[in-house]
N, C-alpha and C positions, 0 to 999 in steps of 0.2 A: 562520410569519412572513409578513407582508404582502409580496407581490412585485409588486403592480400598479404599472405604470409611472407612472400619473398619480394615485396614491393621495393624495399630498401636496396636489395641487391640489384634489382632492375635499374634503379636510379644510378647506382655506382657503375653499372655496365654502360649506361648511356653517357655518363661523365667521361669514361675512358674513350668512347667512340667519338664524342663531339667536342670534348674539351670544355664543356659547360661547367658552371659551378653547381653545387648540389641543389641549391634552391631553384636554379633555372631548369636543370634536368628534371627535377621533381615536378615543377610546374607544367612542363610539356607533357609528361606522362599523365598527370592528373587531367589535363585537357583532353587527352585521348580516351579517357574512361567514359563509360555511359553516364549521362547527366543524372545528377541526383536532385530531388526537390531542394531548392535553395532560394536565396534572396538575390534579386538582380544586383550585379556589381560585387557581390560577396566573393572574396578570394576562394579559389578551389581548396577544398579540404578543411575550411574553417568550420568548427562545430557550431550548429545553431544554438541559440541561447537556452540555457536551462538553469534552474536555481543553483546558487552558489552558497557554500557554507562559509568560506573565507575568501574575501574579494580578490586579493592579490594572487593567492594560490590558484583560485578558480580561473582568473583571467590568464595567468601564465600556463595553466593546463591547456587552455584552448590554443594559445600561441604555439606551444611546444607540439601539440597534436597536429596543428596545421603544417608545421615544419617537418613532420615525420619523426619526431623524437620518440623513442620507445623505451619502455622498461625492459631491460635485457632479460629479466627473469620470466616475463610473460610474453614478450614479443608484441605487445599492444601499447598504446599510449599510456603514459603515467596517469594515475588517477589523481584527483584533487587531494585525496587523503594522503597519498604517498608524497606528493610534492609539498604539501603543508608540513608533514612530519620532517622531511629533509630540510625544510626551511628553518626548523627549530620548533615548530608546532605550537606549543602552549607556553604561557607564562602568566605573570600578574604584575600590574603596576597601578598605583592610585596616586592622583595628584589633585589638589584644589588650587584655584587661583581667584583671588578677590579683586574685583574691579570696582569702579565707582558705583555702578548700579546693579551689577550681578555678581554672583559667585559661581564659577564653573567647577564641575567635578568630573574628572576623567578616569575611567577604568579601562585598562587594556588587559585582555585575557589571551592574546596570542604572544608568541615569543617576541620579546622586546627588551632593550633597545638594540640588540644585535642585528646584523645584516640579514633580515628575513628573506628578502628577494634575492640578495646576493648569494646566500646559502643555497636557495632553491636552484638558481641557475648553475652554480658551480657543481652541485651534487647531482644534477640531472645529466651532466656530461655534455650538454649542448654548447656549441660555440656561438656566443651572442656578441654582436657588434653594437657598440654604444657610440652615439655621436651627440655633440652639443655645439651650439653656436649662439652668438648674440645677434645674428642677422635673421630677421624674419624670412627674407627671400631665400637665404641659404637653407633655412630649416625646411621650407616647403620643397626645395629641390631634393634635399636628403630624404624627406618623407616619400615623395613621388617616385624616387629612384628605387626605394625598397619595395613599394607597392608594385611597381612595374616588374620587379624581379620575382613577384609572387610571394612576398613575405609580409605577414601581418606585423604591424609596428606598434610597440608600446610607447606612449608619449605621456609626459607629465603636463597636467593642466590644473588651473585653479577651479575647483568644482563649481563654485557659484558663477563663474564666467561662462560656463557652457550654456548654450541658448535654451535648453529645456529646464535649467535652474534659474538663470538670470536673477541671482540673489546676492545681496551684500551681507546677508546674515552671518553671524560669527560661525555658526555650525557648518557653513558652506565655504568658509574662507581657506580651508586646507588645500594643499597641493596633493593631488591624487593621480594614480596611473589609470589610463584608459587605453583601449586597443583600437587602432585604426585598422579595420578589417576589410576594407574595400572602398570603392568609389563608384558612384553612379549619378548621371545627370548633373555633374558638376559639384556634387556633395560627397563628403567623406562619410563612410559608414562607421559609426562609433559604437563600440561595445564598452559600456561602463559598469558591467556586472549586473545589469537589470535583465528583464525577461524579453526585451526587444532591442534591436539595433536602432540607434538614433542617427539622424542626419545633421551635418554641420558644413557650412560653406567654408572655403579656404580662409576667408576673413574671420569668420566666427571661431574656427579652430585656432588660427594664429593668435587671436585675441586671448583665448583661454590659455594657450601655451606661453604667451608672453606676459601674462599678468604679473608673475613673479620673476624678477630678474635672475634670482639665484637658480631657477630651473633651467635657464639657458637653452630653451627649446630642445631639451634632452629627448632622445629617442633610442630605442633598442629593438633589434630584430635578430632572429636566428639565421645565421649564414651557413651553418652546418650542424646536423643533429649529433655529431660525435659518435664515438664507438665505445660507450661505457660497457664494461663487462659485469657479470653477475657478482664477481668478487669485489669489484670496485663499488658496486651498489651496496654490498654487504658492509664494507668498511665505512661508507658514507652514512649508512643507517646507524652504525655503532657510534660514529663521531657525533651525529646529531643528537642521539639519545643521551649521550654523556653530557653534552652541552646543555640540553634542556633540563636534565635532572640537576646538574650542577648549579645553574642559575636559580632554579626553584628552591633548592636546599640551601643556597647561600655559600656553597663551597667554591663556586666560580662567580666572581664579581660581575655585575651587569656592565656590559661594554660601555666605556666612556662616561660612566656615572661616578661622581665624587663620593667618597665614603660616607659623608654625612647624609647624603640623599638616598643611599642604598636601602635605607629602612623602608622605602616605599615600593620595593620590588620583591617578588618571590613570596615564599611562605612568611617571611618577616613582614613584607608589605601587607599581607592579609591580616596579620596580627595588628599592624599599625592601624589599618582601616577599622577593624573590629573595636579597637580601643577608642578611637575617635568617635565612632558611632554612639558609644555609650558614655562618653566623657561629658558629664554635666557640670564640671568644676572649672574648666579652663576655656579660654577663647578659641583654642584650637579644636575643641570638641564640636561635633556637628550640630548639637542642639543650639549652641551659641552662634556658630558660623552661619547657620541657616535660619536664624530667628525671624528674619524679615520674610514676609509672605512671598514677595517676588523672587527673592533669592532661593527660597525653599522650592518654589515651583520650578524654576529653571534648573536648579541642581538635581532634583529628582527626575525631571524629564531627561536631563543629560545622562544620568546613570542608567535609566531605562534604555535610552538609545545606545549607550556603550555596550550594554549586556545583550541587546537584541541585534544590533547592527553588525555588518560583515566587514567593516573597514579595519577596526582594531580588535575585533572579537568575532563572535559568531554564535549560532544557536548553542545554548547550554555551555557557554564559555569555551566552545571548540573542543571540549573534552570528548564527546562522541566521535568527532572527526579524528582526533588524535588516537582514540581507541581503534578506529578502523585502520589507521596507519600502522599501529603496532601489530594488529592482526595480520595485515598484509606482509609486514616485515618478518613476522614470526615464521613464515613459510620458507624463508631463506635458510640455507644451511647453517646450523649452529645457533640460530636465533630463537629457538623454541621458547626460551625463558621469557620472551616478551609477551607471551599469551596472558600471564597473570596480571601485569600492569594494564594490559588492554582491558581486561574485565573490570579492574578497579577504576580506571578512568571512565568507562562507560557508566558505572554507578555514580561516580563523582558528578558527571554531567547532569544526572537527574537532580542532584542537590542544587547545582547552579541554576538550572531552569526554574526550580521552585523559588529560589531567591529572586530571579528576574521577574517572575510572575507576582511576587509579593511587593515589589517596589510600587508605591502608589503616588504618582505625581499630583493627585488631587487631595493628598493628605492635608487637613487643616493645620495651620501653624500651631495651634494650641495642642495638637496631638502629635507633633513631630518627635518629641522625646520618646514617647512610647513606640512610635513607628520605627525610629532608629534603633531602639533597644531590641525590637523584634527582629530587625535585619541583622543586628549583631549576634543574636542567638543562632540564626541560620549560618552566619559566617563562622562561628566557632565550630559548628558541625562540619562545615566545608573544610576548614583548616585541618582538622583531624584526618579527614578522608584524603585530602591532598597530600598530607605528609606521608601517610601510608603508601599512597600510589607512587609518590616520588622516590621513596626509599626502595620500593619494589623495582622501579624503573632503573635506579642506579645499580642494581644488582649486588 
């Protein structure tokens, strides 16, 4: 990755001399640098895969870094923690859906349902070009044009339609973002947030992009890194922190959610889940909802996946990542007060991890009531810690 302190100014100088766009000028300068160990076909400057805490924030961190987008306070690429925090950071949502043969349970611990990625892009200051089309051919033309200009491209795909999944399973039916980070030997290099790049032919990628008509072969790429100032970043931090605290505390309604459903979000949502875990009297209680062995097994596996996975959550419910964001932000002028909630969220993360570890997908059906009650006890402890942290965050 480019580390030169004045690299961005060199790009601007080349733009003035040649009339090239930012990405074209940057690409030419990157090509002139000494070669770094890389993957054949990988775009210059694209970071090699490393573990991610939150999938979307981590992927966009790589895309923005490849495009030369920098944190104005440090002069280095934004960290995953900072981008995740600017996106809204953390939240809570719980939902269950009963189908003919299974009951699904979904826990979301990142900021939701607000525009997580939209917030991240807007608050980073980068200029991002989005395109969509119903034409498969036009979609490939758009993709290749961005790659030829030296830009990593984010595209939407149906996860199970990717060749390394090849699955019709419910858990792989979601639309997700992946990064097209280069091309070699007729195959696109795909970064799906794992520890290695994957290859897909044009037909395979087109099939995954076109599986859902509503995705419309969407793509996004950075056309200019922007010129965000430290003061603009400071204001963005304050805006994101206020939004996060407001949704958690319930003073800001979750975006686009009808009032009757809002009980499933934020601290109130945690109370809702706790109540249903230990509700042995009604059909909405989890002991009744998951009385069937198959439903119980699938539901607990799903909860385990939600709490451990990086799509809608992350390790320890993303609280440690959010704590790192607050610690970074606290270094900005006038934001020292964020150090206290940073410490509180780091501690809350330990409680969330203990909860995730306690979920047992192999729990026998006859022991489910006791298991749910034990999880409810942990959730009561988490609720109290979350409320204290959110109140500290709101200032």
